[in-house]
C-alpha positions in Angstrom: -30.7 -19.3 99.1 -29.8 -16.3 97.0 -26.1 -17.3 97.4 -26.8 -20.7 95.8 -28.6 -19.1 92.8 -25.4 -17.0 92.1 -23.1 -20.0 92.1 -24.1 -21.3 88.6 -23.6 -17.8 87.2 -20.3 -17.4 88.9 -19.1 -20.8 87.8 -20.1 -19.9 84.1 -18.1 -16.6 84.4 -15.0 -18.5 85.6 -15.3 -21.1 82.8 -15.8 -18.5 80.1 -13.1 -16.2 81.3 -10.6 -18.8 80.3 -11.9 -19.0 76.7 -9.6 -17.2 74.3 -7.1 -16.1 77.0 -4.3 -18.1 75.4 -4.1 -17.6 71.6 -3.3 -20.7 69.6 0.4 -21.0 68.8 1.4 -19.6 65.4 1.8 -22.1 62.7 5.4 -22.8 61.7 6.4 -21.6 58.3 6.5 -24.4 55.7 9.9 -25.8 55.2 11.8 -24.6 52.2 12.1 -27.0 49.3 14.7 -27.0 46.5 11.9 -26.6 44.0 10.4 -23.6 45.8 13.8 -22.0 46.1 14.5 -22.5 42.4 11.2 -20.9 41.5 12.0 -17.9 43.7 15.5 -17.6 42.4 14.6 -18.5 38.8 16.2 -20.7 36.2 18.8 -19.1 33.9 18.1 -19.6 30.2 21.0 -18.0 28.3 21.0 -14.7 26.5 19.0 -12.8 23.9 19.8 -9.7 22.0 17.9 -6.8 23.3 17.4 -3.2 22.1 20.2 -2.1 19.9 21.9 -5.5 20.2 22.5 -5.3 24.0 22.9 -8.7 25.6 20.3 -9.7 28.1 20.5 -12.7 30.5 17.2 -14.5 30.6 15.7 -16.0 33.8 12.3 -17.8 34.1 10.1 -18.3 37.2 7.2 -20.6 37.5 5.8 -22.8 34.8 7.7 -21.5 31.8 10.4 -23.2 29.8 13.5 -21.6 28.4 12.4 -22.0 24.8 9.2 -20.0 25.4 11.0 -17.4 27.5 13.7 -16.7 25.0 11.1 -16.5 22.1 8.9 -14.1 24.1 11.9 -11.8 24.8 13.1 -11.9 21.2 9.6 -11.0 20.0 9.4 -8.2 22.7 12.7 -6.6 21.7 11.8 -6.9 18.0 8.5 -5.3 18.6 9.9 -2.5 20.8 9.9 0.8 18.9 12.7 3.4 19.4 10.1 5.7 21.0 9.0 3.0 23.5 12.7 2.1 24.2 13.6 5.7 25.0 10.4 6.7 26.8 11.0 8.6 30.1 8.5 6.2 31.8 10.5 3.2 30.6 9.9 0.8 27.7 6.5 -0.9 27.6 4.1 -2.2 28.5 4.2 -4.2 25.2 2.0 -7.2 24.7 3.5 -10.3 23.2 0.9 -13.0 22.9 -0.3 -13.8 26.5 2.7 -11.9 27.9 3.0 -8.2 28.9 6.6 -6.9 29.0 8.3 -3.7 30.1 10.6 -2.0 32.5 11.1 1.2 34.5 13.1 4.2 33.3 16.8 3.3 33.1 16.1 -0.1 34.6 18.4 -2.8 33.3 15.7 -5.5 34.0 12.9 -6.2 31.5 10.1 -8.1 33.2 7.4 -10.1 31.4 4.4 -11.8 33.1 1.1 -13.5 32.3 -2.2 -13.4 34.1 -1.5 -17.0 35.4 1.6 -15.6 37.2 4.3 -16.9 34.9 7.3 -14.6 34.9 10.4 -13.9 32.7 13.2 -11.5 33.3 15.9 -10.3 31.0 18.8 -8.4 32.6 21.1 -6.3 30.4 24.7 -7.4 30.9 
């Protein structure tokens, strides 16, 4: 009779040993959409004059329009002092309204962002 008492326990072990043996298949990445690709690549918005009149190509990412982007960058370059512009750590960070702008040392790209993840870039040409 002892052998019959072991059967339910053995059956439970066999059933439970199959649990978790095969991981669920990984979810497929979401398909790329033209809107998502445009947000990642950015939207060109023309040029603004940067420090010492250098031309900068403006690109926006996310929920920002070109008018706001160009105005923020114009304000940033107007507010940038010569000491900030030539800082060994790079210009900025400089706050312009809800935006914070700056770049690394000798970096031709100025980046501006907000806390709600809007982004602007200006690349010296």
